[in-house]
MIVO-90436 format. One line per 3 residues: number of its first residue (from 1); their letters; for each residue x, y, z of C-alpha. Coordinates in Angstrom, 1 decimal, always signed. Each point is the difference from the previous one (the first is absolute). Example, Ala and Ser with C-alpha at 12.3 -4.5 7.8 and 13.67 -1.06 7.14 Angstrom:
residues 2
1 = as = +12.3,-4.5,+7.8 ~ +1.4,+3.4,-0.7 .
This chain:
residues 339
1 = xxx = +88.8,+69.1,+101.7 ~ +3.0,-2.0,-1.0 ~ -0.5,-2.3,+3.0 .
4 = xxx = -3.7,-0.5,-0.2 ~ -0.6,-0.1,-3.8 ~ +1.6,-3.4,-0.6 .
7 = xxx = -1.7,-1.5,+3.0 ~ -3.4,+1.3,-1.2 ~ +0.7,-1.4,-3.5 .
10 = xxx = +0.8,-3.4,+1.4 ~ -3.1,-0.1,+2.2 ~ -2.3,+1.1,-2.8 .
13 = xxx = +0.9,-3.1,-2.0 ~ -1.1,-2.2,+2.9 ~ -3.2,+1.9,+0.4 .
16 = xxx = -0.9,-0.6,-3.7 ~ +0.0,-3.8,+0.7 ~ -3.1,+0.5,+2.2 .
19 = xxx = -1.5,+2.8,-1.9 ~ -3.8,+0.7,+0.4 ~ -0.3,+2.7,-2.6 .
22 = xxx = -2.1,-0.4,-3.1 ~ +0.6,+1.2,-3.6 ~ -1.2,+3.5,+0.8 .
25 = xxx = +2.9,+0.7,+2.4 ~ +3.0,+2.0,-1.2 ~ +2.4,-2.7,+1.2 .
28 = xxx = -1.4,-2.3,-2.7 ~ -0.2,+2.4,-2.9 ~ +2.6,+2.8,+0.5 .
31 = xxx = +3.7,-0.9,-0.8 ~ +1.2,+2.9,+2.3 ~ -1.7,-1.4,+3.0 .
34 = xxx = +2.6,-2.8,+0.6 ~ +3.0,+1.7,-1.5 ~ +0.0,+3.0,+2.4 .
37 = xxx = +1.7,-2.0,+2.8 ~ +2.8,-1.3,-2.2 ~ +2.2,+3.2,+0.4 .
40 = xxx = -0.2,+3.7,+0.9 ~ +0.1,+0.9,-3.7 ~ -2.9,-2.2,-0.8 .
43 = xxx = -1.9,+1.3,+3.0 ~ +0.2,+3.6,-1.3 ~ -0.5,-1.1,-3.6 .
46 = xxx = -3.2,-2.0,+0.9 ~ -1.7,+2.5,+2.3 ~ +0.8,+3.4,-1.6 .
49 = xxx = -0.3,+1.8,-3.3 ~ +3.0,-0.1,-2.2 ~ +2.9,+2.2,+1.2 .
52 = xxx = +0.6,+3.3,-1.8 ~ +3.3,+1.5,-1.1 ~ +1.4,+2.8,+2.2 .
55 = xxx = +2.2,+2.0,-2.3 ~ +0.9,+2.5,+2.7 ~ +1.9,-2.9,+1.8 .
58 = xxx = +1.9,-1.0,-3.1 ~ +3.9,-0.1,+0.2 ~ +1.8,+1.5,-3.0 .
61 = xxx = +2.1,-3.2,-0.7 ~ -2.2,-1.7,-2.5 ~ -1.6,-2.3,+2.6 .
64 = xxx = -3.6,-0.9,+0.1 ~ -2.5,+2.6,+1.3 ~ -1.3,-1.1,+3.5 .
67 = xxx = -3.5,-1.1,+0.1 ~ -2.2,+0.5,+3.2 ~ -3.5,-0.8,+0.9 .
70 = xxx = -2.4,+2.9,+0.4 ~ -0.7,+1.0,+3.6 ~ -3.8,-0.2,-0.6 .
73 = xxx = +0.5,-3.7,-0.9 ~ +2.2,-0.9,+3.0 ~ -2.5,+1.8,+2.4 .
76 = xxx = -3.0,-1.9,-1.4 ~ -1.6,+3.1,-1.4 ~ +0.0,-1.1,-3.7 .
79 = xxx = -3.4,-1.2,-1.3 ~ +1.4,-2.0,-2.9 ~ -1.2,-3.6,-0.1 .
82 = xxx = +3.6,-1.2,-0.3 ~ +1.3,+2.0,+3.0 ~ +0.4,-0.7,+3.8 .
85 = xxx = -3.4,+1.3,+1.2 ~ -2.1,-2.4,-2.2 ~ +2.4,-2.9,+0.3 .
88 = xxx = +0.0,+0.1,+3.8 ~ -3.8,-0.4,-0.1 ~ +0.5,-3.2,-2.1 .
91 = xxx = +2.8,-1.2,+2.3 ~ -2.0,+0.4,+3.1 ~ -3.0,-1.8,-1.6 .
94 = xxx = +2.0,-3.2,-0.3 ~ -1.3,-2.5,+2.6 ~ +3.2,-2.0,-0.2 .
97 = xxx = +2.4,+2.9,+0.5 ~ -1.9,+1.4,+3.1 ~ -1.4,-3.2,+1.4 .
100 = xxx = +0.3,-0.6,+3.8 ~ +3.0,-2.2,+1.0 ~ +0.9,-1.9,+3.2 .
103 = xxx = +3.7,-0.1,-0.9 ~ +2.3,+1.6,+2.7 ~ +2.5,+2.6,-1.2 .
106 = xxx = +3.2,+1.2,+1.6 ~ +0.7,+3.7,+0.5 ~ +2.2,+2.4,+1.9 .
109 = xxx = -0.4,+3.3,+1.8 ~ +2.0,+1.6,+2.7 ~ -1.5,+2.5,+2.6 .
112 = xxx = +1.0,+1.7,+3.2 ~ -1.5,-1.9,+3.0 ~ -0.3,+1.4,+3.5 .
115 = xxx = +2.0,-1.9,+2.6 ~ +0.4,+0.4,+3.8 ~ +3.4,-0.1,+1.8 .
118 = xxx = +0.5,-1.6,+3.4 ~ -0.2,+3.4,+1.7 ~ -3.4,+0.7,-1.6 .
121 = xxx = +1.2,+2.5,-2.6 ~ -1.3,-0.3,-3.6 ~ +2.0,-0.3,-3.2 .
124 = xxx = -0.6,-1.1,-3.6 ~ +1.6,-2.9,-1.9 ~ -0.2,-0.9,-3.7 .
127 = xxx = -1.7,-3.3,-0.5 ~ -1.0,-2.1,-3.0 ~ -3.8,-0.1,-0.3 .
130 = xxx = -1.3,-0.2,-3.6 ~ +0.5,+1.2,-3.6 ~ +0.8,+3.4,-1.4 .
133 = xxx = -2.8,+0.9,-2.3 ~ +1.7,+3.1,-1.4 ~ +3.0,-1.9,-1.3 .
136 = xxx = -1.1,-0.6,-3.6 ~ -0.8,+3.7,-0.3 ~ +3.4,+0.9,+1.4 .
139 = xxx = +1.7,-2.3,-2.4 ~ -1.9,+1.4,-3.0 ~ +1.1,+3.5,+1.1 .
142 = xxx = +3.6,-1.1,+0.4 ~ +0.1,-1.6,-3.5 ~ -1.5,+3.2,-1.5 .
145 = xxx = +2.6,+2.1,+1.8 ~ +2.8,-2.2,-1.3 ~ -1.2,+0.3,-3.6 .
148 = xxx = -0.4,+3.8,+0.4 ~ +3.4,+0.3,+1.4 ~ +1.6,-1.9,-2.9 .
151 = xxx = -1.9,+2.2,-2.5 ~ +1.1,+3.3,+1.6 ~ +3.6,-1.2,+0.2 .
154 = xxx = -0.1,-0.9,-3.7 ~ -1.3,+3.5,-0.9 ~ +2.7,+1.7,+2.0 .
157 = xxx = +2.6,-2.1,-1.8 ~ -1.2,+1.1,-3.4 ~ -0.6,+3.7,+1.0 .
160 = xxx = +1.5,+2.7,-2.1 ~ +2.0,+2.9,+1.3 ~ -1.4,+3.3,+1.4 .
163 = xxx = +1.7,+1.8,-2.8 ~ -1.7,-2.1,-2.7 ~ -3.5,+0.8,+1.5 .
166 = xxx = +0.9,+3.7,+0.3 ~ +1.0,+0.1,-3.7 ~ -3.3,-1.8,-0.9 .
169 = xxx = -2.1,+2.5,+2.0 ~ +2.1,+3.0,-1.1 ~ +0.8,+1.0,+3.5 .
172 = xxx = +3.0,+0.5,+2.2 ~ +0.9,-2.9,+2.4 ~ -1.2,+2.1,+3.0 .
175 = xxx = -3.4,+0.7,-1.7 ~ -0.2,-3.7,-0.8 ~ +0.6,-1.0,+3.5 .
178 = xxx = -2.8,+2.3,+1.2 ~ -2.3,-1.4,-2.6 ~ +0.7,-3.6,+1.3 .
181 = xxx = -0.8,+1.2,+3.5 ~ -3.3,+1.5,-1.0 ~ -3.0,-2.3,-0.1 .
184 = xxx = -1.7,+2.3,-2.5 ~ +2.6,-0.5,-2.7 ~ -0.7,-2.8,-2.5 .
187 = xxx = +3.5,-1.4,+0.4 ~ +0.1,+0.0,+3.9 ~ +0.0,-3.9,-0.1 .
190 = xxx = +3.0,-0.2,-2.4 ~ +2.9,-1.8,+1.5 ~ +3.6,+1.2,-0.7 .
193 = xxx = +3.4,-0.9,+1.2 ~ -0.4,+2.5,+2.8 ~ -2.7,-2.1,+1.7 .
196 = xxx = +0.7,-2.5,+2.8 ~ -1.9,-3.0,+1.3 ~ -0.1,-0.4,+3.7 .
199 = xxx = -1.2,-3.1,+2.0 ~ -0.1,+0.3,+3.8 ~ -0.9,-2.3,+2.8 .
202 = xxx = +0.4,-0.2,+3.8 ~ +2.3,-2.7,+1.3 ~ -0.1,-1.5,+3.5 .
205 = xxx = +1.0,+2.2,+3.0 ~ +3.6,+0.1,+0.8 ~ +2.2,+0.6,+3.1 .
208 = xxx = +2.6,+2.6,-0.1 ~ +2.8,-1.8,+1.8 ~ +3.0,+2.2,+1.0 .
211 = xxx = +3.6,-1.2,-0.3 ~ +0.2,+0.1,+3.7 ~ -2.8,+0.2,+2.6 .
214 = xxx = -0.2,+0.2,+3.7 ~ -1.5,-2.7,+2.3 ~ -3.8,-0.6,-0.4 .
217 = xxx = -0.2,+2.6,-2.8 ~ -2.6,-0.8,-2.6 ~ +0.6,+1.2,-3.5 .
220 = xxx = -2.6,+2.3,-1.7 ~ -2.3,-1.5,-2.5 ~ -1.1,+1.6,-3.3 .
223 = xxx = -1.7,-0.8,-3.3 ~ +1.8,-0.7,-3.2 ~ -1.4,+1.2,-3.4 .
226 = xxx = +1.6,-1.3,-3.2 ~ -0.3,+1.8,-3.3 ~ +1.2,-1.3,-3.4 .
229 = xxx = +0.4,+2.7,-2.6 ~ +0.3,-0.8,-3.7 ~ +1.4,+2.8,-2.2 .
232 = xxx = +2.3,+1.0,-2.8 ~ -1.1,-2.2,-3.0 ~ +2.9,-0.4,-2.5 .
235 = xxx = +1.9,-2.6,-2.0 ~ +2.4,-2.0,+2.2 ~ +2.0,-3.2,-0.5 .
238 = xxx = -1.9,-3.0,+1.3 ~ +1.1,-3.6,+0.2 ~ -2.4,-2.4,-1.8 .
241 = xxx = -0.2,-3.7,+0.6 ~ +0.4,-1.6,-3.4 ~ +0.2,-3.6,+1.2 .
244 = xxx = -1.6,-2.4,-2.6 ~ -2.9,-1.9,+1.6 ~ -1.9,-3.1,-1.3 .
247 = xxx = -3.5,-1.0,+1.0 ~ -0.1,-3.7,+0.6 ~ -3.3,-2.1,-0.1 .
250 = xxx = -1.4,-0.9,+3.4 ~ -2.9,-2.2,-0.9 ~ -2.4,+2.3,+1.9 .
253 = xxx = -0.7,+2.4,-2.8 ~ -3.7,-0.9,+0.0 ~ -0.4,+0.6,+3.8 .
256 = xxx = -2.4,+2.8,+1.0 ~ +1.3,+2.7,+2.2 ~ -1.6,+3.2,+1.3 .
259 = xxx = +3.1,+2.1,-0.7 ~ +2.2,-0.7,-3.1 ~ +3.0,+1.3,+1.9 .
262 = xxx = -0.3,-3.0,+2.3 ~ -0.1,-2.6,-2.8 ~ +2.6,-2.8,+0.4 .
265 = xxx = +3.0,+0.5,-2.2 ~ +3.5,-1.3,-0.5 ~ +2.6,+2.5,-1.2 .
268 = xxx = +3.5,-1.0,-1.2 ~ +2.6,+2.8,+0.4 ~ +2.9,+0.4,-2.3 .
271 = xxx = +3.4,+1.7,+0.8 ~ -0.6,+3.2,+1.9 ~ +0.5,+3.1,-2.2 .
274 = xxx = -0.4,+3.7,+0.7 ~ -0.1,+3.0,-2.4 ~ +0.3,+3.7,+0.8 .
277 = xxx = -2.6,+2.1,-1.8 ~ -1.3,+3.5,+0.2 ~ -3.4,+0.3,+1.6 .
280 = xxx = -2.1,+2.8,+1.3 ~ +0.0,-0.4,+3.8 ~ -0.8,+2.0,+3.1 .
283 = xxx = +2.1,+0.8,+3.1 ~ -1.4,-1.2,+3.3 ~ +0.9,+2.1,+3.0 .
286 = xxx = -1.1,-1.3,+3.5 ~ -0.8,+2.5,+2.8 ~ -0.5,-1.1,+3.6 .
289 = xxx = -1.7,+2.3,+2.4 ~ +0.1,-0.4,+3.8 ~ -2.4,+1.7,+2.5 .
292 = xxx = -1.1,-0.6,+3.6 ~ -3.6,+0.4,-1.2 ~ -2.1,-2.8,-1.1 .
295 = xxx = -0.6,-0.6,-3.7 ~ -2.6,+2.5,-1.2 ~ -0.9,+2.2,-3.0 .
298 = xxx = +1.9,+3.0,+1.3 ~ +3.2,-2.0,+0.4 ~ -0.3,-1.5,-3.5 .
301 = xxx = -0.8,+3.4,-1.7 ~ +2.9,+1.7,+1.8 ~ +2.4,-2.6,-1.3 .
304 = xxx = -1.4,+0.5,-3.5 ~ +0.4,+3.7,+0.1 ~ +3.6,-0.4,+1.1 .
307 = xxx = +0.6,-2.4,-2.9 ~ -1.4,+2.4,-2.5 ~ +2.0,+2.9,+1.5 .
310 = xxx = +3.2,-2.1,-0.2 ~ -0.5,-0.6,-3.8 ~ -1.0,+3.6,-0.7 .
313 = xxx = +2.3,+2.0,+2.3 ~ +2.7,-2.4,+0.9 ~ -0.7,+0.0,+3.7 .
316 = xxx = -2.6,-1.0,+2.6 ~ -2.5,+2.2,+1.8 ~ -1.8,-1.7,+2.9 .
319 = xxx = +2.5,-2.5,+1.1 ~ +1.9,+0.4,+3.3 ~ +3.1,-1.8,-1.3 .
322 = xxx = +0.8,-2.0,-3.1 ~ +3.0,-2.0,-1.5 ~ +0.9,-1.8,-3.1 .
325 = xxx = +2.5,-2.8,+0.5 ~ +1.3,+1.7,+3.1 ~ +0.2,+3.5,-1.7 .
328 = xxx = -2.4,+2.6,+1.5 ~ -2.6,+1.4,-2.5 ~ -0.7,+3.7,+0.0 .
331 = xxx = -3.2,+1.3,+1.6 ~ -1.4,+3.4,-1.0 ~ -3.1,+1.9,-0.7 .
334 = xxx = -2.3,+0.1,-2.9 ~ +0.7,+2.9,-2.4 ~ -2.1,+3.0,+0.9 .
337 = xxx = -1.0,-1.5,+3.4 ~ +0.2,+2.1,+3.2 ~ -0.3,-3.0,+2.3 .
């Protein structure tokens, strides 16, 4: 979306110079028609109903309540005259927007192509062929995941203690923990300082090279899974950059850009200054799991179960061996387990 929107906006301005639409077309009468390609925010604002406040996503720090578009609007199921379903009909009816063109376009796509070796055996080779049509959708999903991750991290930073929630519910801490684990309890989505946020991903395959090896010995290969765990929200001293900056005129303030973050600017920095302040932050622990199996769901879930066991019990359960800065970590069994 970020890559194609600015190009679409630029090309639309050229199309209008040779427009064949009459006064009945939406491109001539509707202000939203031309503004939707100026930015991602205008695209959503121009094609969807107004965003609604989601109080359940609010962070208790006095910040603005997040606003999201209704799923029925984004799926094109809303029948309101100012929503996506009706506006797409007007957009597709524009003869200028959907006119045939002889202009050639450039695109990229990679695919596995079958090849033949000199001995007649077959193999595949990745080759550039055309464009990847699913890229804009992938980019949209990535941007949404980034925004969701920032929101969840902020909620954990501002989370209260388990003892505070137990006092509010008039329960013991053990009963409160069971309530949070039960989907039937009204507070099962409540976040406390006992929660953790885990992000995992598989890295490239690695070779287990020994310190010494025999002649013609090939090292074993395995898969590496990285997990970043955010935990323990509390006040900690943080260095803040308090350097005074001055925005200088560039002469290009009137230039139109698709993304305001990419607008030309000139910043003059003063003498560098830093200040230590107290701020609620999270600890980030990084776990690295090795296995001779390929990256799959079972490998990922096993690593996650060991991470949870480490924070709850102080030891791992499923790992064969584990170390932290050269010191072996304990490996035991889950309480009450016979395995």
